[in-house]
PyMOL CGO cylinders between C-alpha atoms (Angstrom):
from pymol import cmd
from pymol.cgo import CYLINDER

trace = [
    CYLINDER, 43.21, -30.91, -0.59, 43.70, -28.33, -3.32, 0.3, 1, 1, 1, 1, 1, 1,
    CYLINDER, 43.70, -28.33, -3.32, 40.04, -28.75, -4.30, 0.3, 1, 1, 1, 1, 1, 1,
    CYLINDER, 40.04, -28.75, -4.30, 38.84, -28.02, -0.74, 0.3, 1, 1, 1, 1, 1, 1,
    CYLINDER, 38.84, -28.02, -0.74, 41.08, -24.95, -0.50, 0.3, 1, 1, 1, 1, 1, 1,
    CYLINDER, 41.08, -24.95, -0.50, 39.65, -23.66, -3.78, 0.3, 1, 1, 1, 1, 1, 1,
    CYLINDER, 39.65, -23.66, -3.78, 36.09, -24.19, -2.51, 0.3, 1, 1, 1, 1, 1, 1,
    CYLINDER, 36.09, -24.19, -2.51, 36.86, -22.32, 0.71, 0.3, 1, 1, 1, 1, 1, 1,
    CYLINDER, 36.86, -22.32, 0.71, 38.33, -19.38, -1.22, 0.3, 1, 1, 1, 1, 1, 1,
    CYLINDER, 38.33, -19.38, -1.22, 35.31, -19.26, -3.55, 0.3, 1, 1, 1, 1, 1, 1,
    CYLINDER, 35.31, -19.26, -3.55, 32.90, -19.42, -0.60, 0.3, 1, 1, 1, 1, 1, 1,
    CYLINDER, 32.90, -19.42, -0.60, 34.78, -16.60, 1.14, 0.3, 1, 1, 1, 1, 1, 1,
    CYLINDER, 34.78, -16.60, 1.14, 34.70, -14.41, -1.96, 0.3, 1, 1, 1, 1, 1, 1,
    CYLINDER, 34.70, -14.41, -1.96, 31.00, -15.03, -2.52, 0.3, 1, 1, 1, 1, 1, 1,
    CYLINDER, 31.00, -15.03, -2.52, 30.14, -14.20, 1.08, 0.3, 1, 1, 1, 1, 1, 1,
    CYLINDER, 30.14, -14.20, 1.08, 32.16, -10.99, 1.01, 0.3, 1, 1, 1, 1, 1, 1,
    CYLINDER, 32.16, -10.99, 1.01, 30.40, -9.83, -2.19, 0.3, 1, 1, 1, 1, 1, 1,
    CYLINDER, 30.40, -9.83, -2.19, 26.87, -10.46, -0.93, 0.3, 1, 1, 1, 1, 1, 1,
    CYLINDER, 26.87, -10.46, -0.93, 26.60, -7.45, 1.45, 0.3, 1, 1, 1, 1, 1, 1,
    CYLINDER, 26.60, -7.45, 1.45, 27.93, -5.08, -1.22, 0.3, 1, 1, 1, 1, 1, 1,
    CYLINDER, 27.93, -5.08, -1.22, 25.24, -6.20, -3.64, 0.3, 1, 1, 1, 1, 1, 1,
    CYLINDER, 25.24, -6.20, -3.64, 22.51, -5.78, -1.01, 0.3, 1, 1, 1, 1, 1, 1,
    CYLINDER, 22.51, -5.78, -1.01, 23.64, -2.23, -0.24, 0.3, 1, 1, 1, 1, 1, 1,
    CYLINDER, 23.64, -2.23, -0.24, 23.64, -1.30, -3.91, 0.3, 1, 1, 1, 1, 1, 1,
    CYLINDER, 23.64, -1.30, -3.91, 20.09, -2.58, -4.36, 0.3, 1, 1, 1, 1, 1, 1,
    CYLINDER, 20.09, -2.58, -4.36, 18.80, -0.69, -1.34, 0.3, 1, 1, 1, 1, 1, 1,
    CYLINDER, 18.80, -0.69, -1.34, 20.31, 2.58, -2.61, 0.3, 1, 1, 1, 1, 1, 1,
    CYLINDER, 20.31, 2.58, -2.61, 18.60, 2.11, -5.96, 0.3, 1, 1, 1, 1, 1, 1,
    CYLINDER, 18.60, 2.11, -5.96, 15.30, 1.60, -4.16, 0.3, 1, 1, 1, 1, 1, 1,
    CYLINDER, 15.30, 1.60, -4.16, 15.73, 5.00, -2.47, 0.3, 1, 1, 1, 1, 1, 1,
    CYLINDER, 15.73, 5.00, -2.47, 15.43, 6.80, -5.81, 0.3, 1, 1, 1, 1, 1, 1,
    CYLINDER, 15.43, 6.80, -5.81, 12.05, 8.42, -6.31, 0.3, 1, 1, 1, 1, 1, 1,
    CYLINDER, 12.05, 8.42, -6.31, 10.25, 9.60, -9.38, 0.3, 1, 1, 1, 1, 1, 1,
    CYLINDER, 10.25, 9.60, -9.38, 10.45, 13.39, -9.61, 0.3, 1, 1, 1, 1, 1, 1,
    CYLINDER, 10.45, 13.39, -9.61, 6.85, 14.40, -10.24, 0.3, 1, 1, 1, 1, 1, 1,
    CYLINDER, 6.85, 14.40, -10.24, 6.44, 18.16, -9.93, 0.3, 1, 1, 1, 1, 1, 1,
    CYLINDER, 6.44, 18.16, -9.93, 2.65, 17.97, -9.84, 0.3, 1, 1, 1, 1, 1, 1,
    CYLINDER, 2.65, 17.97, -9.84, 2.86, 16.13, -6.50, 0.3, 1, 1, 1, 1, 1, 1,
    CYLINDER, 2.86, 16.13, -6.50, 4.03, 19.42, -5.01, 0.3, 1, 1, 1, 1, 1, 1,
    CYLINDER, 4.03, 19.42, -5.01, 1.01, 21.42, -6.19, 0.3, 1, 1, 1, 1, 1, 1,
    CYLINDER, 1.01, 21.42, -6.19, -0.50, 20.87, -2.75, 0.3, 1, 1, 1, 1, 1, 1,
    CYLINDER, -0.50, 20.87, -2.75, 2.21, 23.24, -1.48, 0.3, 1, 1, 1, 1, 1, 1,
    CYLINDER, 2.21, 23.24, -1.48, 1.13, 26.13, -3.67, 0.3, 1, 1, 1, 1, 1, 1,
    CYLINDER, 1.13, 26.13, -3.67, -1.33, 27.68, -1.16, 0.3, 1, 1, 1, 1, 1, 1,
    CYLINDER, -1.33, 27.68, -1.16, 1.46, 27.82, 1.43, 0.3, 1, 1, 1, 1, 1, 1,
    CYLINDER, 1.46, 27.82, 1.43, 3.72, 29.53, -1.10, 0.3, 1, 1, 1, 1, 1, 1,
    CYLINDER, 3.72, 29.53, -1.10, 1.16, 32.14, -2.13, 0.3, 1, 1, 1, 1, 1, 1,
    CYLINDER, 1.16, 32.14, -2.13, -0.62, 32.87, 1.16, 0.3, 1, 1, 1, 1, 1, 1,
    CYLINDER, -0.62, 32.87, 1.16, 0.34, 33.16, 4.82, 0.3, 1, 1, 1, 1, 1, 1,
    CYLINDER, 0.34, 33.16, 4.82, -1.27, 29.77, 5.54, 0.3, 1, 1, 1, 1, 1, 1,
    CYLINDER, -1.27, 29.77, 5.54, 1.02, 26.98, 6.75, 0.3, 1, 1, 1, 1, 1, 1,
    CYLINDER, 1.02, 26.98, 6.75, 1.77, 23.99, 4.51, 0.3, 1, 1, 1, 1, 1, 1,
    CYLINDER, 1.77, 23.99, 4.51, -0.51, 21.00, 4.75, 0.3, 1, 1, 1, 1, 1, 1,
    CYLINDER, -0.51, 21.00, 4.75, 0.67, 17.66, 6.09, 0.3, 1, 1, 1, 1, 1, 1,
    CYLINDER, 0.67, 17.66, 6.09, 0.42, 16.29, 2.54, 0.3, 1, 1, 1, 1, 1, 1,
    CYLINDER, 0.42, 16.29, 2.54, 2.67, 19.11, 1.28, 0.3, 1, 1, 1, 1, 1, 1,
    CYLINDER, 2.67, 19.11, 1.28, 5.33, 18.30, 3.89, 0.3, 1, 1, 1, 1, 1, 1,
    CYLINDER, 5.33, 18.30, 3.89, 5.07, 14.58, 3.18, 0.3, 1, 1, 1, 1, 1, 1,
    CYLINDER, 5.07, 14.58, 3.18, 5.52, 15.12, -0.57, 0.3, 1, 1, 1, 1, 1, 1,
    CYLINDER, 5.52, 15.12, -0.57, 8.45, 17.50, -0.02, 0.3, 1, 1, 1, 1, 1, 1,
    CYLINDER, 8.45, 17.50, -0.02, 10.19, 14.91, 2.12, 0.3, 1, 1, 1, 1, 1, 1,
    CYLINDER, 10.19, 14.91, 2.12, 9.53, 12.14, -0.40, 0.3, 1, 1, 1, 1, 1, 1,
    CYLINDER, 9.53, 12.14, -0.40, 10.89, 14.24, -3.27, 0.3, 1, 1, 1, 1, 1, 1,
    CYLINDER, 10.89, 14.24, -3.27, 13.79, 15.75, -1.35, 0.3, 1, 1, 1, 1, 1, 1,
    CYLINDER, 13.79, 15.75, -1.35, 16.28, 14.32, -3.86, 0.3, 1, 1, 1, 1, 1, 1,
    CYLINDER, 16.28, 14.32, -3.86, 14.48, 16.19, -6.68, 0.3, 1, 1, 1, 1, 1, 1,
    CYLINDER, 14.48, 16.19, -6.68, 14.31, 19.64, -5.10, 0.3, 1, 1, 1, 1, 1, 1,
    CYLINDER, 14.31, 19.64, -5.10, 17.53, 21.06, -6.54, 0.3, 1, 1, 1, 1, 1, 1,
    CYLINDER, 17.53, 21.06, -6.54, 16.42, 20.11, -10.03, 0.3, 1, 1, 1, 1, 1, 1,
    CYLINDER, 16.42, 20.11, -10.03, 13.08, 21.84, -9.44, 0.3, 1, 1, 1, 1, 1, 1,
    CYLINDER, 13.08, 21.84, -9.44, 14.77, 24.93, -8.02, 0.3, 1, 1, 1, 1, 1, 1,
    CYLINDER, 14.77, 24.93, -8.02, 16.97, 25.25, -11.11, 0.3, 1, 1, 1, 1, 1, 1,
    CYLINDER, 16.97, 25.25, -11.11, 13.84, 25.80, -13.21, 0.3, 1, 1, 1, 1, 1, 1,
    CYLINDER, 13.84, 25.80, -13.21, 13.58, 29.57, -13.92, 0.3, 1, 1, 1, 1, 1, 1,
    CYLINDER, 13.58, 29.57, -13.92, 9.77, 29.43, -14.00, 0.3, 1, 1, 1, 1, 1, 1,
    CYLINDER, 9.77, 29.43, -14.00, 9.60, 28.82, -10.23, 0.3, 1, 1, 1, 1, 1, 1,
    CYLINDER, 9.60, 28.82, -10.23, 12.03, 31.59, -9.28, 0.3, 1, 1, 1, 1, 1, 1,
    CYLINDER, 12.03, 31.59, -9.28, 9.24, 33.68, -7.69, 0.3, 1, 1, 1, 1, 1, 1,
    CYLINDER, 9.24, 33.68, -7.69, 8.54, 30.81, -5.24, 0.3, 1, 1, 1, 1, 1, 1,
    CYLINDER, 8.54, 30.81, -5.24, 12.10, 30.35, -3.97, 0.3, 1, 1, 1, 1, 1, 1,
    CYLINDER, 12.10, 30.35, -3.97, 11.91, 32.93, -1.18, 0.3, 1, 1, 1, 1, 1, 1,
    CYLINDER, 11.91, 32.93, -1.18, 8.43, 31.86, 0.06, 0.3, 1, 1, 1, 1, 1, 1,
    CYLINDER, 8.43, 31.86, 0.06, 9.67, 28.25, -0.06, 0.3, 1, 1, 1, 1, 1, 1,
    CYLINDER, 9.67, 28.25, -0.06, 11.97, 29.01, 2.89, 0.3, 1, 1, 1, 1, 1, 1,
    CYLINDER, 11.97, 29.01, 2.89, 8.99, 29.31, 5.25, 0.3, 1, 1, 1, 1, 1, 1,
    CYLINDER, 8.99, 29.31, 5.25, 7.45, 26.13, 3.83, 0.3, 1, 1, 1, 1, 1, 1,
    CYLINDER, 7.45, 26.13, 3.83, 10.64, 24.15, 4.41, 0.3, 1, 1, 1, 1, 1, 1,
    CYLINDER, 10.64, 24.15, 4.41, 10.94, 25.58, 7.92, 0.3, 1, 1, 1, 1, 1, 1,
    CYLINDER, 10.94, 25.58, 7.92, 7.32, 24.74, 8.73, 0.3, 1, 1, 1, 1, 1, 1,
    CYLINDER, 7.32, 24.74, 8.73, 7.87, 21.19, 7.47, 0.3, 1, 1, 1, 1, 1, 1,
    CYLINDER, 7.87, 21.19, 7.47, 11.00, 20.82, 9.63, 0.3, 1, 1, 1, 1, 1, 1,
    CYLINDER, 11.00, 20.82, 9.63, 13.28, 20.55, 6.61, 0.3, 1, 1, 1, 1, 1, 1,
    CYLINDER, 13.28, 20.55, 6.61, 16.45, 22.47, 5.82, 0.3, 1, 1, 1, 1, 1, 1,
    CYLINDER, 16.45, 22.47, 5.82, 16.38, 24.73, 2.78, 0.3, 1, 1, 1, 1, 1, 1,
    CYLINDER, 16.38, 24.73, 2.78, 18.19, 22.83, 0.01, 0.3, 1, 1, 1, 1, 1, 1,
    CYLINDER, 18.19, 22.83, 0.01, 21.72, 23.92, -0.81, 0.3, 1, 1, 1, 1, 1, 1,
    CYLINDER, 21.72, 23.92, -0.81, 22.09, 23.35, -4.50, 0.3, 1, 1, 1, 1, 1, 1,
]
cmd.load_cgo(trace, "trace")
């Protein structure tokens, strides 16, 4: 009887740990590689009155988790204000970093 009780407890513990592990794996899969050059397609929209391309918006959305790191780079400071219109045109909020 003690053996069966032990098996039931082990089975319960294993089943309660399984969803936690699955959630952790899916969060790790959400991480993207931060590749600044993928956002070069947005440069015309930053430097001219033209709207951003669909590819620009797609890449911004993919790299959303990287944007604050990019924005901390002093070399892109001149693009921060024009970036507001690009984010708006892409239907994205301006990042709060």
